[in-house]
N, C-alpha and C positions, 0 to 999 in steps of 0.2 A: 546817340547824339541828337539833341533837339535841333531840328531845322536842316538836317543834312540832305534830305531828298531835294528840297527846293533849292538849296545852295548848289548841289551838283548839277542841276539843270541850268541854273542861272550863271554860274561862274565855276567851271570845273577846276580851274587853277587854284582858286581859294578853297574849294572843297578838298583838293589834294593836300594843300598846306594844312588844313584842319586835321585831316587824317594823320599826317606826319606828327602833328602836335599830340594827338591822341596816343599814338604809338610811343612817343617819347615819354609822356606821362606814365604810361603803363610800364615801360622798361625801367624807369627811374624808381617806381614805387613798389612794384610787385617783387623786385629783387631784394628788398630790404630785409634785414634780420633785426630782431629786437629781443630784449631780455625781460623776463617777468621778475619784477623787483622782489616780490615776496619769496620766490623760490630760487631765483638765480638761473632759471631755465632759459637757454638760448633757443629761440624759435626761428627757424629759417627753412626754406624749401618745402613749405607745407601747402602752397597754393600754386596751381598750374593755370595758365591762361591761353586762350585761343582768340584770335581776332578775325572777324569777318566784316569787311567794310568798316562801318562806324559802330559795330557791336563788339564788345569784349565779353567773352565767356570766361568766368573764373570758377574753379572748383578745387576743393581741398583733396588731399591725398588720403585722408582718413576721416574718422568721426570722433576724434578725441577733443578734450578741452583745448589742447594746443592748436588743433585745426580751426576751432571756432575763433580763438583769439587771433590767429593769423588772418582768417577771412575777414572778420569785422574791421580789424585795425588796418589791414592793407587796402581794403576797398575804400575806407574813409580817406586814407592817404592818397590813393589814386584819384578819387573824386575831387579832392581839394587841389591836387596838382594839375588836374585837367582844367579846373577853373583858372588857375594861374596862367595856363596857356590859352585861355579864352575859349575853352571847349565846354559847352553846356551839356551835362549828362543827367540821366535819370536811370535808376537801376533797382534791382530787387535781389534779396538773398533768401533762399528757401532751403529747408532741410529735406532730404529724401534721396531716393535712388537716382543715380546719374551714370549713364554708360557712354563710353567714348572709344573711338578707334582713330588715332592720329594718322595711321597709314592711309585711310580712306576718307578722312575728315568727316567722320560720323559722330553725331552727338544726339542723345535722346534720354528721356526719363521724366518722371513727374516733377522732379525738382526744377528742371529746366523750364518746363511749362509754367509752373507756379511762379517762378522768379520773373519770367517774361510778363505774366499778367500783372504782377505787383508793379512792375515798372511801367507798362503801357497804360494802365488805368490811372496812374498818378498824374495830376495836372500841375507839375512843378519840376524843379531840379532837386534831386535828392535820392536817397536810397531807403527803400522800405525793407523790412524783414518780416518773415512770417512768425507765427506765435511760438513754434517750436524753437526757433533760433532765439527769440526774445526770452523765453523761459530758461533756456540753457545758459544764456548770457547772465541772467540774474542769479542762477545758482553758483556761478563761479565769480560773481561780483566783477564782471568785466568793466574796466574803467578806461577812460581816455586820459590824456596828459592832464595833470593837476588833480587827479582823483575823481573827476566827474564821470557819471555813468556814460558808457559808450552808446547806449540805446535808450531812447526816450519814447514815451507814448505821445501820439500826435494825431489830430484829426486831419487826414490827408485829403485834399480836394481830389475828386475823381471824375472820370469821363461821364458825361450825362448830367452833371450838376451835383451839388451837394458834396458831402465829405464822408469818409469812413474812419472809424476809430482804428488806429493801426500803431505799429511800432516802427521807428525809423532810426537810422544811424545819426547820432548827434555830432556831425562833423564840425558844427560851430563851436562846441565846447573844446574839441581837440585842437582847433586852429584859431582860438579866440585871440591869440597874441599875434597872429599873422595878418590881420586886417590892416591895410594901409590907411583906410578911413574907417573909424569906429562907427558901428551902427548906433542909432537907427538911421537908415537912409531910405530913399524912395526907390521904386522900381526903375525909374529912368536913370537914376544915379548908378544903381547896380548894373544896369544893362550897358552903360557907356563903353566898357572894354570890348563888348561883343559887336558893337555897331560897325566896326571896320569890316567884319566878316559877313554879318547877316543883315546889314542895313539899319536904318534909323529905327528907333523904338516905335514911332508913330506909323511907320510903314509895315509893321508886322501885322498879321491877322489878329483879330481880337482874341481868339482862343490862345494864341501864342503869348500875347501880352499878359494874359491872365496867369499863365504859367510862371512868368517872371514875378508878377505881383504876389502870387502865392508863395513863391520862394522867399521873397523879401519879408513877408509876414513871418515866416518861420525863422529866418535869420535874426530879425529884430527881437522877436520874443525870446529865443534861446540865448541870444547875447545878453539881453537884459537880465535873464535869470542867472546867467553866469556871473555877471557883474555884481548881482545881489548875493552871490555865493549860495544860492538855493538849489538850482538845477533840479528841482523836483520834477517828476514826469508830468507833462502838461496833458490834461484831459480835454 
């Protein structure tokens, strides 16, 4: 969650409320089941989650096409639902080995490290995916609601300045009909719902303001592509 450390020091009660919203969003979305229209397959119970403070770890039970569909779709749903509860998130999805032991709360593996780095390097609110996930999604033509690709190419702003060519979950396409105010809009307009929890936009550190500005650039561009019915990967 973006800004959680500063919020916990400044206002523990608001921080706790934000964590409760995060948990509610997680419970509401990761429990969903959905049907693959082309095959009629019902996909459910393919993703397991664990929460530590303001971090949610999600991992699939296997390595099948169904697991990939569940992971990408449910993470996109969770991200959008968290925004609805005014919880700003960023995340990463990586393919690889992952080991866990719930009895001792142990988690390890290269996939966890890679996903963490994808998330932490990104200077925005959104979800990056690694190349193996993106290529697998392309082979099964993974789509969001309305037939738009679930994953898009995007130059993601990264720590240290500049941007990296990457692949990201296109949650804007999946939730294009849920915007109460249609893009394009400014960073200050997008930030307004978060102000009650995190303070005014102008009071944020410059680096944090840039994260919201970068997020809005993505939203406006992808929404425009959706409206034009192109949704081609953006380079």
